[in-house]
N, C-alpha and C positions, 0 to 999 in steps of 0.2 A: 560767462562772468568768471573772471579769474579769482583766486582765493580771497584776497582782501580788497578787491576793487569793486565799488558799487556799480550796479547796472542802472542805466538811465531808462526809466519807464516812460516818462513824459517830461517835456520841457516847453515853457513859453517865456515871455519876457519877465514874468513875475515869479514863477515858481519852478521848482525842480522836484520831480518825484522819482525816488530811487528805490531799488531793491538792495537793501543792505545785507551783506553776507554775515553769517555768524563768525565771531572772532574779531570783528572790526568795532572798536570803541568809538562812540559818537564824538565825545569831547573829553578833555581832562577833567578830573573832579578834584575835590578838596581833601581827599584822604592822603595820609602819609604812610608809606612812601607814595609818590605820585603814580597815578594810573599809567600802566605801560601802554605805549602806542602799538601800532599806528592808530591814527585818529581819522575819522571821517572829515572832521573840520580841516585837517591838513590837505586832504584831497580836494575839498571844496575851494579853499583859498588858492591852491595851485592851479586849478582848472577854471575857476571863476573869481579872479582877483577882486572884482568889485564887491563881492559878498563880504569882504573883510570888514566893511564899515556898516554892515546890516545887523541889527539886533540891539540888545541891551548890554551884552557882555562880550568883550574882545576875545575871550576864550571860546565863545559859542557863536561864531558868525553864522547868521542865517537860520539857526536852529530854533524851531518853534515847538518841537516835542522830541522825544528820544526813544530809542530802543536799547535795551540792555546789550552789553557786549556780545553775549552768546545767543541773543535772539536775532533771527533773520527776518527779512520781509520789508514791507512797504513803509517808506518814510517820505514826508514832504518837507522841503526846505524853501525858505523865502529868498528870492534873489534881490529884492529891493526893500527899502524901509516901509513904504506903504503896504506892500504885500505881507511883511512881517507883522505889522499891526493888525491887518485884516485877519490873518491866520491865527494869531494868538487869541484874538477875541472869539473866533469860532471854537477853538479848543476850550477857552474859559467858559463859554456859554453852552458847552456840551452839544454843539451842532455838527461835530465830526463823527461819522460812523466808523467804528473800528472793529474789525473781525480778526480774531486770532485762532489758530489751531494749536491745541495743547494736548500733550499725551500725559495723562494723569496716572499716578501709581494706584494700584488696586482696582477692584471692580466697583464702579459707582452703581448703586442699586436703583437705577432708573432705566426706563425703556429707551431704545433708540428713538430720537426725535423729541423726547421729553425735555422740558425746559425748567430752569430754576433760577432764582435771583439771590445772590449773596449781597447783603447790604451792610456788612460789618464795617465800622470806622477803622481807620488804619493809623498807626503811629510808629515811632521808632522803637527798636529793641533796646532794652536797658543793658544788654550784654555786648551787643555788636552794633555800632552806629551804621553799618552798611545794610543791616537787616530791618525789614518792616514787619510789624505784627498786627493782626486784626483781632485784638482782644483788649480787655480793660487793663491788662498788664503792660500795655505799651508805655514807653517813657515819653513824657512831655505831652504835647497837644495831640489829640485824636482828630483826624480829618474824615469827613463823610466820604464814603466810597461805595460804588454800586457796580456789580458785575452780573450780567445775565449770561447763562451758558446753556448749551443744548448738547445732548449726547449724540455723537456721530457714529461711534462704533465701539463694541466691546472686544478687546483683544487680550485674551488670557488674563494675566494679572495687571493689565493696563486698560485704560479707557480713553479713547480719543474724543475730545470735545471741541465744539466751536464756542468761543468766548467773545462776548460783546461788552467790553467795559464802557460804562457811561461816563465815569470820571476817569482821571488820568493820574492817579497817585503813583509815586515811585514804587516799583515792584508790586503793583496792585494785584495782578493775577497770581503771582507767586505767593503773596501773603494770604489772599483770599482762599486759594485752593489748599494751602497748608492748614488754615483754620477749619476748612471743610473736611479735614482728615484725608484728603487725596491730593497731596502736593504734586507739583509737576515733576516728571521723571528727569533724572540726570542733573539735578540741581545741587551742586556741591555746597553752595552757600546756605541753602535751605534744608540740607541734610539728606538728599536723595541721590547723592553721587554714586552710590552702590546699587541703586534701583534704576537700572538703565538697560534697555533692550539692545541686543546685538546690532551694530551699525551706527549707534548714537554715542557720541562722546562729549556732548554739550547739552545745555538746557533744551529740553524738547518743547520749544515754543517758537511759533512762526506767525508773524503779522501778515495775514493772507490778503486782506482787502482794506482799503481806505476810501472813504467818500466824503467830499466836502464841497463847498461853493467857492469857485475861483473868484479872484478879485473883480473880474469882469461881470460876475453875476451868474455864471453858468454852473450848474451842479455837475460834478464829475466824480467818477469812481475808477480806481485802479486796483489791479490784483497782481500778486506775485506767486508763482507756482512754488510748491514745496521743493526745497533744495534736495540734492541727491542723498545726503545722509538720512534725512527724515523719511524720504521715500523708500530707501533700502530697509530701514528699521521697521516701517509699517509692513512692507512686503514679507519680511522674515517672520514678524509676529502673526500675520495672516496664515502663513504656511504652517506655523507651529500650532495654531489654534484650530 
């Protein structure tokens, strides 16, 4: 997979499952100045012209969910309008199983394999409209959000976790782990840009697995291996610890 070109993991007449590289923005947003490209949606329209008419927004053709620019990993895209409606409903009804690997700052005082659920509602920050906060200090409406996570490995001053968000709020994992006092490493927007292991220069978050029911009724799951930067960073931490 070249730097900013997604890898096709699976494809049929209805859906496209991709491994999105870190650094590739999914679609333009409403912030000023405009979000810099390149965009995944440009790649989609170029390679699948029919997807241009799929969806509810001309700026987001085929997009039923998104990953942040610096997050790598598995994404599903709808190739037809019926598939778009089908997939959107699955996300809305929390029927999609999502697994992420996240490197948290600090040592989480839990045993390897131990699980916990964070269920704090999430709203916008009053200081920065790009940021989400999981506290009563949020600006505007608070939306319910739930994240289960499991300790995978303790690595010096970092903790590797598997995270399973039930809901899909914007920046949910970033906001929940910050509220838990162990924000995700290398996150400039959430204040951990200087808390970054050697080998990582972007948000230490990877969408490793996605499972859902295809429009034809078959349950399917796909995985994306950790990209090189994440693998190198973990290897260096393991040697140091």
